[in-house]
Each structure stands twice: as C-alpha cells, then as structure tokens.
C-alpha atoms as one frame of an Amber mdcrd trajectory, in Angstrom:
protein
 -14.243 -25.073  -9.004 -15.103 -28.095 -11.278 -15.647 -27.413 -14.961 -19.117
 -27.165 -16.294 -20.125 -30.052 -18.550 -21.683 -28.604 -21.779 -23.758 -30.281
 -24.485 -24.527 -28.367 -27.736 -27.620 -29.042 -29.823 -28.112 -27.732 -33.351
 -29.136 -29.348 -36.643 -26.512 -27.454 -38.616 -23.054 -28.885 -38.580 -21.567
 -25.324 -39.036 -23.346 -24.093 -36.063 -22.034 -26.895 -33.967 -18.555 -26.260
 -35.172 -18.795 -22.591 -34.233 -20.017 -23.406 -30.757 -17.182 -25.917 -30.284
 -14.660 -23.247 -31.307 -16.170 -20.658 -28.942 -16.202 -23.048 -26.001 -12.516
 -23.843 -26.519 -11.772 -20.169 -25.705 -13.524 -20.413 -22.306 -12.089 -21.531
 -18.974 -13.853 -23.972 -16.628 -16.027 -25.628 -19.309 -15.767 -28.946 -21.076
 -17.671 -29.983 -24.178 -19.106 -33.431 -23.411 -21.101 -33.920 -26.509 -22.773
 -32.615 -29.679 -26.267 -33.457 -30.890 -27.686 -32.671 -34.308 -31.370 -32.906
 -33.327 -33.949 -33.301 -30.495 -34.002 -37.087 -30.388 -30.156 -37.353 -30.198
 -30.024 -34.640 -27.620 -32.600 -36.271 -25.333 -30.611 -39.443 -25.365 -27.293
 -37.702 -24.721 -28.756 -35.696 -21.831 -29.874 -39.012 -20.137 -26.408 -40.631
 -20.719 -24.043 -37.663 -20.216 -25.927 -35.562 -17.515 -24.558 -32.229 -18.714
 -24.706 -29.187 -16.548 -25.597 -26.826 -19.444 -27.232 -27.466 -22.806 -26.741
 -24.867 -25.534 -29.960 -25.397 -27.469 -31.131 -24.220 -30.887 -34.854 -23.356
 -31.004 -35.692 -24.579 -34.522 -34.540 -27.891 -35.815 -35.632 -30.332 -38.380
 -36.918 -33.048 -36.043 -38.614 -30.773 -33.532 -38.028 -27.669 -31.559 -36.079
 -26.719 -28.448 -39.518 -26.611 -26.706 -39.958 -30.286 -27.420 -36.707 -31.097
 -25.886 -37.429 -29.051 -22.708 -40.691 -30.954 -22.255 -38.643 -34.213 -22.194
 -36.188 -33.016 -19.556 -35.975 -34.845 -16.312 -37.850 -32.804 -13.712 -35.679
 -33.880 -10.786 -32.326 -32.742 -12.168 -32.680 -30.764 -15.405 -29.623 -29.198
 -17.009 -29.525 -25.449 -17.323 -30.636 -24.417 -20.767 -28.987 -21.585 -22.806
 -31.136 -20.975 -25.853 -29.241 -20.190 -29.069 -31.372 -18.139 -31.455 -31.260
 -16.168 -34.611 -32.010 -12.491 -33.939 -35.801 -12.793 -33.713 -37.420  -9.784
 -31.974 -40.249 -11.905 -30.466 -37.708 -14.435 -28.984 -35.646 -11.652 -27.407
 -38.749 -10.220 -25.685 -39.664 -13.539 -24.279 -36.233 -14.266 -22.952 -35.750
 -10.909 -21.453 -39.069 -11.165 -19.511 -37.603 -14.212 -17.680 -34.460 -15.370
 -16.013 -33.360 -18.065 -18.497 -30.626 -17.026 -20.849 -30.109 -16.828 -24.583
 -27.225 -16.221 -27.049 -27.892 -14.808 -30.389 -26.437 -16.014 -33.685 -23.798
 -15.321 -34.843 -22.055 -16.492 -31.561 -19.871 -14.107 -29.776 -17.392 -15.547
 -27.288 -17.906 -12.709 -24.784 -21.621 -13.133 -24.892 -21.393 -16.881 -24.534
 -18.976 -16.510 -21.592 -21.418 -14.082 -19.855 -24.301 -16.552 -20.398 -22.373
 -19.513 -19.048 -21.207 -17.495 -16.016 -24.915 -16.725 -15.217 -25.857 -20.366
 -15.740 -23.120 -21.362 -13.317 -24.545 -19.028 -10.750 -28.080 -20.350 -11.265
 -26.759 -23.958 -10.850 -25.146 -22.994  -7.542 -27.919 -20.816  -6.065 -31.271
 -22.186  -7.490 -32.987 -25.498  -7.080 -33.905 -27.746  -9.871 -37.523 -26.863
  -9.405 -36.722 -23.071  -9.699 -34.709 -23.577 -12.859 -37.469 -25.659 -14.385
 -40.044 -23.072 -13.500 -37.939 -20.386 -15.248 -37.671 -22.634 -18.334 -41.387
 -23.247 -18.493 -42.101 -19.442 -18.119 -39.779 -18.757 -21.090 -41.370 -21.469
 -23.207 -44.921 -20.249 -22.414 -43.936 -16.747 -23.532 -42.208 -18.087 -26.722
 -45.158 -20.219 -27.666 -47.537 -17.375 -27.113 -45.404 -15.084 -29.329 -45.122
 -17.792 -31.986 -48.909 -18.280 -31.932 -49.398 -14.540 -32.555 -46.781 -14.602
 -35.426 -48.291 -17.616 -37.000 -51.809 -16.073 -37.024 -50.304 -13.830 -39.684
 -47.175 -15.394 -41.141 -44.560 -17.845 -39.908 -41.889 -16.135 -42.008 -39.553
 -13.342 -41.161 -40.707  -9.745 -42.011 -37.441  -8.106 -40.975 -33.822  -8.931
 -40.070 -31.547  -7.388 -37.529 -28.037  -7.744 -38.928 -24.861  -7.045 -36.948
 -22.671  -4.253 -38.396 -18.944  -4.578 -38.603 -18.395  -1.720 -36.182 -20.936
  -2.947 -33.677 -24.649  -2.604 -33.252 -27.397  -3.821 -35.641 -29.088  -2.543
 -38.754 -32.697  -3.293 -39.413 -33.431  -4.756 -42.948 -37.032  -5.182 -44.009
 -37.579  -8.459 -45.990 -39.471  -6.639 -48.746 -36.397  -4.270 -49.224 -34.198
  -7.219 -50.260 -33.564  -7.663 -54.028 -31.413 -10.770 -53.913 -29.326 -12.915
 -51.621 -26.006 -14.557 -52.568 -24.012 -17.181 -50.779 -20.398 -16.393 -49.684
 -18.727 -19.263 -47.885 -20.106 -19.312 -44.302 -22.247 -16.276 -44.895 -25.068
 -14.883 -47.111 -24.859 -11.360 -48.581 -28.159  -9.500 -48.462 -28.475  -7.076
 -51.369 -30.853  -4.095 -51.013 -31.225  -0.713 -52.621 -29.602   0.864 -49.571
 -26.444  -1.417 -49.693 -25.370  -5.024 -48.937 -25.015  -6.770 -45.635 -23.317
  -9.961 -44.526 -25.270 -12.349 -42.395 -23.676 -15.545 -40.979 -25.287 -18.759
 -42.154 -26.150 -20.817 -45.147 -28.466 -19.768 -47.953 -30.546 -22.897 -47.282
 -31.260 -21.639 -43.779 -32.090 -18.168 -45.085 -34.452 -19.576 -47.623 -36.352
 -21.408 -44.889 -36.821 -18.039 -42.967 -38.610 -16.252 -45.826 -41.945 -16.620
 -47.644 -41.511 -18.985 -50.624 -44.208 -16.947 -52.438 -41.901 -13.956 -52.211
 -38.481 -15.523 -52.893 -37.331 -17.913 -55.591 -34.074 -19.903 -55.687 -32.499
 -19.484 -59.138 -29.033 -20.909 -58.498 -27.483 -22.945 -55.679 -25.849 -19.702
 -54.542 -28.541 -17.201 -55.428 -32.078 -16.382 -54.070 -34.150 -13.526 -55.518
 -37.173 -11.639 -54.400 -39.713 -12.248 -57.055 -41.215  -8.740 -56.921 -37.709
  -7.372 -57.685 -37.480  -9.295 -61.032 -37.934  -7.149 -64.089 -37.532  -9.677
 -66.785 -35.964 -13.095 -67.648 -34.013 -13.339 -70.820 -32.457 -16.234 -72.761
 -28.757 -15.293 -73.699 -27.414 -16.561 -76.990 -25.118 -18.971 -75.242 -28.133
 -20.722 -73.723 -29.700 -20.915 -70.206 -31.714 -18.216 -68.477 -30.711 -14.896
 -67.017 -32.821 -13.037 -64.381 -32.782  -9.213 -64.695 -33.721  -7.321 -61.537
 -35.395  -3.914 -61.423 -32.153  -2.485 -59.898 -30.347  -3.559 -63.165 -28.496
  -6.603 -61.673 -28.324  -9.547 -64.072 -28.149 -13.019 -62.446 -27.458 -16.284
 -64.091 -29.999 -18.986 -63.398 -28.558 -22.390 -62.601 -29.492 -25.160 -65.068
 -31.291 -27.276 -62.413 -33.217 -24.254 -61.261 -34.516 -23.283 -64.718 -37.842
 -25.135 -64.081 -38.453 -22.942 -60.921 -37.767 -19.896 -62.996 -40.194 -20.983
 -65.781 -42.802 -21.759 -63.114 -42.438 -18.290 -61.770 -42.945 -16.866 -65.298
 -46.075 -18.929 -65.810 -47.543 -17.826 -62.466 -50.014 -15.018 -61.775 -47.416
 -12.341 -62.597 -47.045 -13.688 -66.142 -48.710 -11.637 -68.963 -49.896 -12.845
 -72.308
C-alpha cells in the first residue's frame, strides 16, 4: 500500500505546524507540501498532484470554496476540510460524504478522516468525488448566505473540555479574552475556558462593535466595561462590571478613548 501524498493549506503558520505534527504520528501518509493561502495551494496542487488536501475554509486571500472551484475536474485530490467548530459547517458536512476535521486538531480524528479519504480514493471515481465536494460547498454557501443575512460574526462557541465533550459559550456572555501562548482564555461569569488559537484570529470571529482590543494580549466585550480610569502612574485601566481591572496597552489607548467617545459615553 503506497503512502498517501498530503498537502496542507492554512493561512496561519501555527495551524500548519500543528497539522505537520499530527501527520508525523500517522502511518502511510507523506506530507508533500504546505501552502499558506489559496493561490499558493492551487499552484502546488498542479505541481505536486497530492492525493489529499487538508484545507482551511477561511483564509486571507480567499476561501476553501475558491480553491475547490479551481481544482482539475479530471483528477481532483480528495479534500478534507479543516474548520473551527461552526455549527452551520458541521451540518453541511454531515449531510454529505466529504469529510472534515475540527480545530483543534486531534490525531485520532485526523487518522479516521484520512482512512475514509483513502477508501474514497480507491472506490470512487474522480467524478463522484467532485460531485460530493460540490454538494458540500453548495450546502456551506447556502448556510453562509443565511448567516450573513443577519451577521457574519460568531454568536456562540463550542469549546472542548479537558475531560472530553464540548461546552457552549454564548458570545454575549464573554467578559474578556486573554492570550496565553498558543491559546486564548475566554473569561465569563460562569468560569474561564481555553480555546486553541491566536487572539488575532479570535478577534476576527467576533463583532467589532461588541469587542475592543485594549492590549496586544487582551480583548474586552464593550458592554462588560463599567469604567475606564487613569491610574496615578499613567496610562489607562479598564474596569469590568465583574470587578476585573485590565491594563490598556499604550498603543491601544486611542481605541479605548474612541470607545469612551462613542454612543455609550455620557456628558
């Protein structure tokens, strides 16, 4: 049995590194390339002819949908989508045969997805695999259209618990978010939760009218802010309704002042 040739596609270096690490633990696969966006991935697919592409859905230079539209119809690679835990995406995937892996990546889940991909490569024609892909993308695009009719930002998160399973966290229940190495910590009145990823990525997922970055490592929900004070030593300090006091970074002070001068400000 020849090893499957795998290409990974994600615009976050950290995500590519995690996929690389997970793939090293699997037998009968070989990583032939890593692409940090759609354009690079399309070129590498043409040059390297991978059997499987592990593909992120949302990237800076396009979406995974754009890449699939550009795939060669005669011999497309098998696509395994890599997604954050978005409920609409999971419904779309589970309605069709194409596979997906949720972030954060789990080696066991990745191994199972690759095993199914191998089976499809051996038992399905290129036309059948492309038909499955197009069905998934049609479902996803329809779900995204419905979501964007209201808001394109997350309204809830499903966060993996340390002992297994997931916990639902409503975005409006979050008081603040802090960066901790490769994770962000979500702080709510009910407790705090670790979510793998960068604070920059998290900030892109939430409504900027509801969250304000006050430090390179701190994001606050604006409705959770009780007051902003100026300590004697200078700078600004954001005080939340829960009593937490957070130091504003010097380069973020303008954002904090803009927030103060917004519609919430009082004379």
